[in-house]
C-alpha positions as CSV (number, residue, x, y, z in Angstrom):
1,M,-30.6,-67.0,63.7
2,A,-28.3,-66.3,66.6
3,N,-25.5,-63.8,66.2
4,T,-22.3,-65.6,67.2
5,D,-19.9,-62.9,65.9
6,E,-18.5,-60.1,67.9
7,V,-19.8,-57.3,65.6
8,K,-20.5,-53.7,66.4
9,P,-23.4,-53.5,64.0
10,F,-24.5,-49.9,64.2
11,D,-21.0,-48.4,64.5
12,E,-19.8,-50.5,61.5
13,L,-22.8,-49.5,59.4
14,L,-22.3,-45.8,60.2
15,N,-18.7,-46.0,59.2
16,S,-19.7,-46.5,55.6
17,L,-22.3,-43.7,55.6
18,E,-22.0,-39.9,56.1
19,I,-23.4,-38.8,59.5
20,R,-25.7,-35.8,59.3
21,E,-25.7,-33.9,62.5
22,D,-25.4,-30.4,61.0
23,D,-27.9,-27.6,61.3
24,P,-31.0,-28.5,59.3
25,T,-31.4,-24.9,58.4
26,S,-27.9,-24.7,56.8
27,G,-29.3,-24.7,53.2
28,D,-27.2,-26.0,50.4
29,E,-24.5,-27.5,52.6
30,N,-26.9,-30.4,53.3
31,E,-29.0,-31.9,50.5
32,F,-31.3,-33.4,53.2
33,A,-31.8,-29.9,54.8
34,A,-35.4,-29.7,53.7
35,V,-36.3,-33.1,55.3
36,L,-34.4,-32.3,58.5
37,A,-36.1,-28.9,58.8
38,N,-39.5,-30.3,58.1
39,I,-39.7,-33.6,60.0
40,D,-41.1,-33.7,63.5
41,L,-38.8,-36.2,65.3
42,Q,-40.9,-36.2,68.5
43,Q,-43.9,-37.3,66.5
44,L,-41.8,-39.9,64.6
45,S,-40.8,-41.4,68.0
46,S,-44.4,-41.3,69.1
47,V,-45.6,-43.1,65.9
48,A,-42.9,-45.8,66.3
49,S,-44.0,-46.3,69.9
50,Q,-47.7,-46.7,68.9
51,V,-46.8,-49.1,66.1
52,R,-44.7,-51.2,68.4
53,R,-47.4,-51.4,71.1
54,S,-49.9,-52.5,68.4
55,T,-47.5,-55.2,67.0
56,S,-46.0,-56.3,70.3
57,P,-48.5,-56.0,73.2
58,G,-47.0,-55.5,76.6
59,T,-43.9,-53.6,75.4
60,T,-42.8,-50.4,77.2
61,D,-44.7,-47.2,76.8
62,K,-41.6,-45.1,76.9
63,L,-40.9,-43.4,73.6
64,P,-37.8,-44.6,71.7
65,S,-34.9,-42.2,71.4
66,V,-34.0,-40.9,67.9
67,G,-30.3,-41.1,67.1
68,A,-28.2,-39.0,64.7
69,S,-29.5,-39.4,61.2
70,F,-27.4,-41.0,58.4
71,E,-27.8,-41.1,54.7
72,G,-28.5,-43.8,52.2
73,S,-28.4,-43.1,48.4
74,Y,-31.6,-41.0,48.2
75,N,-33.0,-41.5,51.7
76,I,-32.2,-40.3,55.2
77,L,-32.4,-42.8,58.1
78,F,-33.2,-42.2,61.7
79,P,-32.3,-44.9,64.3
80,L,-35.0,-45.5,66.9
81,D,-33.8,-47.1,70.1
82,F,-36.3,-48.6,72.5
83,E,-35.7,-49.0,76.2
84,D,-35.3,-52.8,76.0
85,G,-32.5,-52.5,73.5
86,T,-34.6,-53.0,70.3
87,R,-33.6,-50.9,67.4
88,W,-35.7,-49.8,64.5
89,L,-35.0,-47.5,61.5
90,A,-37.2,-44.8,60.1
91,K,-36.5,-44.3,56.4
92,V,-37.5,-40.9,54.9
93,P,-36.9,-40.1,51.2
94,I,-34.8,-37.1,50.2
95,N,-37.7,-35.5,48.5
96,G,-40.2,-36.3,51.3
97,V,-41.5,-32.8,51.9
98,P,-44.5,-30.9,50.6
99,G,-43.8,-29.4,47.2
100,K,-41.3,-32.1,46.3
101,W,-43.2,-35.3,47.1
102,D,-45.5,-36.4,44.3
103,Q,-47.7,-39.3,43.3
104,P,-45.0,-41.2,41.4
105,S,-42.8,-41.1,44.6
106,A,-45.7,-42.3,46.7
107,D,-46.4,-45.1,44.2
108,S,-42.8,-46.1,44.3
109,M,-42.8,-46.3,48.1
110,I,-45.9,-48.4,48.1
111,S,-44.3,-50.8,45.6
112,E,-41.1,-50.9,47.7
113,V,-43.0,-51.8,50.9
114,N,-45.2,-54.4,49.3
115,T,-42.3,-56.0,47.6
116,M,-40.3,-56.3,50.8
117,R,-43.3,-57.8,52.5
118,L,-43.8,-60.3,49.7
119,L,-40.2,-61.4,49.8
120,K,-40.3,-61.6,53.6
121,R,-43.4,-63.8,53.3
122,E,-42.5,-66.1,50.3
123,T,-38.7,-66.4,50.3
124,T,-35.8,-66.8,52.7
125,I,-34.1,-63.7,51.4
126,P,-32.9,-61.7,54.5
127,L,-34.2,-58.2,54.5
128,P,-35.7,-55.7,57.0
129,E,-39.2,-56.3,58.3
130,V,-41.5,-53.4,57.6
131,F,-43.7,-52.6,60.6
132,S,-45.5,-49.5,59.2
133,F,-45.3,-46.8,56.6
134,C,-47.0,-43.7,55.3
135,S,-46.7,-42.7,51.7
136,T,-47.9,-39.1,52.1
137,T,-46.6,-35.9,53.9
138,E,-50.0,-35.6,55.6
139,N,-49.2,-37.3,58.9
140,D,-47.9,-36.2,62.3
141,T,-44.3,-36.5,61.3
142,K,-44.8,-34.2,58.3
143,C,-42.9,-36.6,56.0
144,P,-43.5,-39.9,54.3
145,Y,-41.7,-42.7,56.1
146,I,-41.1,-46.5,56.5
147,L,-40.6,-48.0,59.9
148,M,-38.5,-51.2,59.7
149,S,-36.3,-53.4,61.7
150,F,-32.6,-52.8,62.0
151,I,-30.3,-55.5,60.5
152,S,-27.2,-56.2,62.6
153,G,-24.0,-56.6,60.7
154,K,-21.3,-55.0,58.6
155,P,-21.4,-53.3,55.2
156,L,-20.1,-55.8,52.6
157,Y,-17.7,-53.2,51.4
158,D,-15.8,-53.4,54.8
159,V,-15.6,-57.2,54.6
160,W,-14.9,-57.3,50.8
161,F,-11.9,-55.0,51.2
162,G,-10.9,-56.4,54.6
163,Q,-7.2,-56.7,53.5
164,H,-7.1,-52.9,53.4
165,L,-9.7,-52.0,56.1
166,G,-9.1,-54.8,58.7
167,G,-5.7,-56.3,58.1
168,V,-7.3,-59.6,56.9
169,D,-4.9,-62.2,55.2
170,M,-5.7,-63.1,51.6
171,E,-6.9,-66.7,52.4
172,T,-9.4,-65.5,54.9
173,L,-10.4,-62.6,52.7
174,H,-11.2,-65.0,49.8
175,A,-13.2,-67.3,52.1
176,R,-15.3,-64.4,53.3
177,R,-15.8,-63.1,49.8
178,M,-16.9,-66.5,48.6
179,R,-19.3,-67.0,51.5
180,A,-20.9,-63.6,50.7
181,L,-21.2,-64.4,47.0
182,N,-22.8,-67.8,47.7
183,D,-25.4,-66.3,50.0
184,I,-26.1,-63.4,47.6
185,G,-26.5,-65.8,44.6
186,A,-28.9,-68.0,46.6
187,A,-30.9,-64.9,47.5
188,M,-31.0,-63.4,44.0
189,A,-32.0,-66.8,42.5
190,Q,-35.2,-66.7,44.6
191,L,-36.3,-63.5,42.8
192,G,-36.7,-65.7,39.7
193,K,-40.0,-67.0,40.9
194,F,-41.6,-63.6,40.4
195,T,-42.0,-63.1,36.7
196,F,-44.1,-60.6,34.7
197,E,-45.3,-60.0,31.2
198,A,-44.1,-56.4,31.1
199,S,-41.4,-54.2,32.6
200,G,-42.2,-51.6,35.3
201,S,-42.9,-51.2,39.0
202,P,-44.7,-54.2,40.7
203,K,-48.3,-53.5,41.7
204,F,-50.2,-55.4,44.4
205,D,-53.8,-56.2,45.2
206,E,-55.5,-55.5,48.6
207,H,-54.1,-58.8,49.9
208,G,-50.5,-57.9,49.0
209,R,-50.3,-60.2,46.0
210,P,-48.6,-59.1,42.8
211,S,-51.3,-58.0,40.4
212,G,-49.2,-56.5,37.5
213,V,-46.9,-53.6,36.8
214,G,-47.1,-49.9,36.5
215,P,-44.7,-47.1,35.4
216,V,-41.4,-47.1,37.3
217,R,-39.9,-43.9,38.7
218,C,-36.2,-43.6,37.6
219,I,-33.4,-41.2,38.2
220,D,-33.1,-38.9,35.2
221,H,-29.3,-38.7,34.8
222,T,-29.5,-36.6,31.6
223,A,-31.7,-34.0,33.3
224,M,-29.3,-33.9,36.3
225,L,-26.3,-33.5,34.0
226,E,-28.0,-30.7,32.2
227,R,-28.8,-29.0,35.5
228,L,-25.1,-29.2,36.4
229,K,-24.3,-27.2,33.3
230,S,-26.8,-24.5,34.3
231,D,-25.8,-21.5,36.3
232,D,-29.4,-20.9,37.4
233,D,-30.0,-24.1,39.4
234,D,-27.5,-25.3,42.1
235,S,-30.0,-27.8,43.6
236,D,-28.7,-31.3,44.5
237,D,-32.2,-32.8,44.6
238,P,-32.6,-36.0,42.5
239,L,-34.6,-35.5,39.3
240,Y,-37.0,-38.3,38.4
241,V,-38.9,-39.4,35.3
242,E,-41.5,-42.2,35.0
243,A,-40.7,-44.9,32.5
244,P,-43.8,-46.5,31.1
245,T,-44.5,-50.2,31.2
246,S,-43.4,-52.2,28.1
247,E,-43.9,-55.8,26.9
248,D,-40.8,-55.4,24.7
249,P,-37.4,-55.7,26.5
250,Q,-35.8,-53.5,23.8
251,D,-38.2,-50.7,24.6
252,H,-37.1,-51.0,28.3
253,Y,-33.5,-50.7,27.3
254,N,-34.1,-47.8,24.9
255,F,-36.3,-45.6,27.1
256,F,-33.8,-42.9,27.8
257,L,-32.2,-43.1,24.4
258,D,-35.6,-42.4,22.9
259,L,-36.3,-39.6,25.5
260,Y,-32.9,-38.0,24.7
261,P,-31.9,-38.9,21.2
262,G,-29.1,-36.4,21.1
263,K,-28.6,-33.4,18.8
264,A,-25.0,-33.3,17.6
265,P,-24.0,-35.8,14.9
266,F,-21.6,-37.8,17.1
267,A,-24.2,-38.1,19.9
268,K,-26.8,-39.3,17.4
269,G,-24.3,-41.8,16.0
270,R,-23.3,-43.0,19.4
271,T,-27.0,-43.6,20.2
272,L,-27.5,-45.5,17.0
273,V,-24.5,-47.8,17.8
274,L,-25.9,-48.5,21.2
275,K,-29.4,-49.2,19.9
276,E,-27.9,-51.6,17.4
277,L,-26.1,-53.5,20.1
278,I,-29.2,-53.6,22.2
279,K,-31.2,-55.0,19.2
280,W,-28.9,-58.1,19.3
281,I,-29.5,-59.0,22.9
282,P,-31.4,-62.3,23.1
283,E,-34.0,-63.0,25.8
284,P,-35.1,-66.4,27.1
285,A,-38.2,-67.6,25.2
286,N,-39.5,-70.2,27.7
287,D,-41.0,-67.9,30.3
288,E,-42.4,-64.4,30.9
289,P,-39.7,-62.0,29.7
290,F,-39.4,-59.8,32.9
291,V,-38.3,-60.7,36.4
292,L,-38.3,-59.0,39.8
293,T,-34.9,-57.3,40.2
294,H,-33.1,-55.5,43.0
295,P,-33.0,-51.8,41.9
296,D,-29.4,-51.2,43.0
297,F,-27.4,-54.4,43.0
298,D,-24.3,-52.7,44.5
299,I,-22.0,-53.5,47.4
300,Q,-23.4,-50.9,49.8
301,N,-26.8,-52.6,50.0
302,F,-25.6,-55.9,51.5
303,I,-25.1,-56.3,55.2
304,V,-23.0,-59.3,56.3
305,S,-21.4,-60.8,59.4
306,E,-17.6,-60.6,60.0
307,D,-17.1,-63.9,58.1
308,G,-19.2,-62.8,55.1
309,Q,-22.5,-64.5,55.9
310,L,-25.4,-62.5,54.4
311,R,-27.6,-60.9,57.0
312,G,-29.7,-58.5,55.0
313,I,-30.3,-56.8,51.6
314,I,-31.4,-53.2,51.9
315,D,-32.5,-50.3,49.8
316,W,-35.4,-51.7,47.7
317,D,-36.4,-48.2,46.7
318,G,-37.3,-48.2,43.0
319,V,-37.7,-52.0,42.8
320,F,-38.7,-53.0,39.3
321,C,-39.2,-55.8,36.8
322,S,-36.4,-55.9,34.3
323,P,-35.7,-58.0,31.2
324,R,-34.2,-61.4,32.1
325,S,-31.1,-60.5,30.2
326,Y,-29.9,-58.3,33.1
327,G,-32.3,-59.5,35.8
328,N,-31.9,-61.5,38.9
329,E,-29.2,-63.7,37.5
330,A,-26.9,-60.8,36.7
331,Y,-23.5,-60.3,38.2
332,P,-23.4,-58.0,41.3
333,S,-22.3,-54.6,39.9
334,W,-19.1,-54.4,42.0
335,L,-17.9,-57.3,39.9
336,T,-18.4,-55.5,36.6
337,R,-16.9,-52.1,37.4
338,D,-13.9,-52.6,35.0
339,W,-16.4,-52.5,32.1
340,D,-17.5,-49.0,33.0
341,P,-14.4,-46.9,32.6
342,M,-16.0,-43.6,33.8
343,M,-16.7,-45.2,37.2
344,Y,-13.8,-47.6,37.6
345,G,-10.9,-46.1,39.6
346,Y,-8.5,-49.0,40.1
347,Q,-4.8,-48.2,40.4
348,K,-2.0,-50.8,40.8
349,S,-0.8,-49.0,43.9
350,M,-4.0,-50.1,45.7
351,D,-2.7,-53.7,45.6
352,E,0.2,-52.4,47.7
353,G,-2.1,-50.8,50.2
354,E,-1.9,-47.2,49.0
355,E,-5.1,-45.6,50.1
356,P,-7.2,-44.2,47.2
357,D,-8.8,-40.8,47.0
358,G,-12.2,-42.6,46.5
359,C,-13.2,-46.2,47.1
360,W,-11.1,-49.3,47.1
361,E,-11.1,-51.3,43.8
362,D,-10.2,-54.8,42.7
363,S,-7.9,-55.3,39.7
364,P,-9.4,-56.5,36.4
365,E,-7.9,-59.9,37.0
366,T,-9.4,-60.2,40.4
367,L,-12.8,-59.1,39.1
368,K,-12.7,-61.7,36.4
369,R,-11.8,-64.3,38.9
370,Y,-14.9,-63.5,41.0
371,R,-17.1,-63.2,38.0
372,I,-16.1,-66.8,37.1
373,A,-16.9,-67.9,40.7
374,Y,-20.3,-66.1,40.7
375,D,-21.2,-67.7,37.4
376,E,-20.5,-71.1,38.9
377,I,-22.6,-70.2,41.9
378,M,-25.5,-69.2,39.8
379,S,-25.2,-72.3,37.6
380,K,-26.5,-74.3,40.6
381,F,-29.8,-72.5,40.4
382,R,-30.3,-72.6,36.6
383,E,-32.8,-75.1,35.1
384,S,-31.2,-77.9,33.2
385,D,-32.8,-76.7,29.9
386,A,-31.8,-73.1,30.3
387,S,-31.3,-71.7,26.8
388,M,-28.6,-69.2,27.7
389,N,-26.2,-68.2,30.4
390,L,-27.8,-65.0,31.6
391,T,-25.1,-64.4,34.3
392,R,-22.3,-64.3,31.8
393,M,-24.4,-62.3,29.3
394,S,-25.0,-59.6,32.0
395,L,-21.4,-58.4,31.9
396,V,-22.4,-56.9,28.6
397,T,-26.1,-56.3,29.0
398,E,-26.0,-54.6,32.4
399,N,-23.3,-52.2,31.1
400,L,-25.3,-51.5,27.9
401,F,-28.3,-50.6,30.2
402,I,-26.1,-48.3,32.2
403,A,-24.8,-46.7,29.0
404,A,-28.4,-46.2,27.8
405,C,-29.4,-44.6,31.1
406,D,-26.4,-42.4,31.9
407,P,-24.8,-40.2,29.3
408,L,-21.7,-39.8,31.4
409,C,-20.9,-43.5,31.2
410,R,-22.0,-44.0,27.6
411,S,-18.9,-43.4,25.5
412,G,-16.6,-45.3,27.9
413,I,-18.8,-48.4,28.0
414,L,-19.2,-48.4,24.2
415,H,-15.4,-48.0,23.7
416,K,-14.9,-51.0,26.1
417,I,-17.5,-53.2,24.4
418,I,-16.3,-52.4,20.9
419,D,-12.8,-53.2,22.0
420,E,-13.9,-56.5,23.5
421,I,-15.7,-57.4,20.3
422,S,-12.4,-56.9,18.4
423,T,-10.6,-59.1,21.0
424,V,-13.2,-61.9,21.0
425,L,-13.1,-62.0,17.1
426,E,-9.3,-61.8,17.1
427,L,-9.6,-59.1,14.4
428,P,-6.2,-58.1,12.8
429,E,-7.6,-54.5,12.6
430,R,-9.6,-53.4,15.6
431,L,-13.0,-51.8,15.3
432,D,-12.9,-48.1,16.1
433,F,-15.9,-46.8,18.1
434,T,-15.5,-43.2,16.9
435,Y,-15.5,-44.4,13.3
436,L,-18.6,-46.5,13.9
437,A,-20.5,-43.6,15.5
438,E,-19.7,-41.3,12.6
439,E,-20.7,-43.9,10.0
440,F,-24.0,-44.7,11.8
441,A,-24.7,-41.0,12.1
442,D,-24.2,-40.5,8.4
443,G,-26.2,-43.6,7.5
444,E,-23.2,-45.0,5.6
445,I,-22.2,-48.0,7.7
446,D,-20.5,-50.6,5.5
447,Y,-22.4,-53.9,5.5
448,E,-19.2,-56.0,6.2
449,V,-18.4,-53.8,9.2
450,W,-22.0,-54.1,10.4
451,A,-22.0,-57.9,10.0
452,T,-18.7,-58.1,11.8
453,L,-20.1,-56.0,14.7
454,K,-23.2,-58.2,14.9
455,R,-21.1,-61.4,14.8
456,G,-18.8,-60.1,17.5
457,M,-21.7,-59.0,19.7
458,E,-23.3,-62.5,19.5
459,K,-19.9,-64.1,20.4
460,L,-19.2,-61.6,23.2
461,L,-22.5,-62.4,24.9
462,Q,-21.6,-66.0,25.0
463,N,-18.0,-65.7,26.0
464,A,-17.6,-62.4,28.0
465,Q,-15.7,-62.8,31.3
């Protein structure tokens, strides 16, 4: 599709990322220091040139220049500029050096590449084209890499908060936001054609067709939190764990809760409350229970035009098959931030344009407005006999999954959900999360309280906005 917008794609993208031009030997000051010190950029340029000649006969023999690197979440990216103006990206994982790179990481990269190629082949979802990859450190560049096309556009964050970042009037802002949400909903709906009998990382046969699932590599937030408390380890490297495949959606939700059940009474009670809420999550019964899902459905992974048209969805690292209850029909995570108090930083002063210390946020009222709009968008793609509104449910289920995975967010999310249950039931005396956790820990939960909690959870899943 022709680009009719006057966009400065690379500059705009870099504005949302932290440029890394520091000394690769500077140690702890740069978490990507090991990759920067190890990678052979001249060989990376040479490999890209060879791949391009093989895929596009007759192209120039001149090696592409390698620009300043910039960071994604857990990857570092190198722009490769060819003489004719073509730009590629080389993506290298943060742990892509000997001694840190392991088989689960390699398996995750293989799944990522094959998933991207599958979606490129069988959907209209816009995403980078993968030209080549290597899932080991045993190559000329000395690091695993993916060579892919560069997507021209702006980070959605810059467009979504255009009233603060670009002086956009509110009517134009709303139109751009709605265009982005419509395009994103249409893209996410297409993931629904790829369903599975179990959770995990998609596996592929020799022809690139899905052939099942395997264990999925996950960030271990609990282990990373424990490391922060230690005086002996100041590393910033991500810590991973492999979650096994499961045919039971509850097992998928509960993986980290079972891995780290908690030792103190309150921590145990908090886990039991969370597990009870998870137990009451319904799943559609008319299809395979798991669906292909973007691993990080957040605002930084969407590239759009100036007017909000979706141009690319990036960062498929860690792609997995999730329960349908928080799968491809779920809300984008930037629309649910107010239900995760630990991460939500909204201040009323932002609405007057006062610049925040962190990122810009929407008010709870604005988030609710766009959740309603996205729910209406997704309703166009639901089958007429759909048994439940998975989009609306995901406001609760996605946050429960976050709470299960990340102990930092757990109490805040549970406080929020218990409070919302009290609201939806219009209880004269509100449920108290601390009391519930203590009662569950002691095994003395009152039946009437338990029944009220269950009834409220069922109603909340149907009515949460």
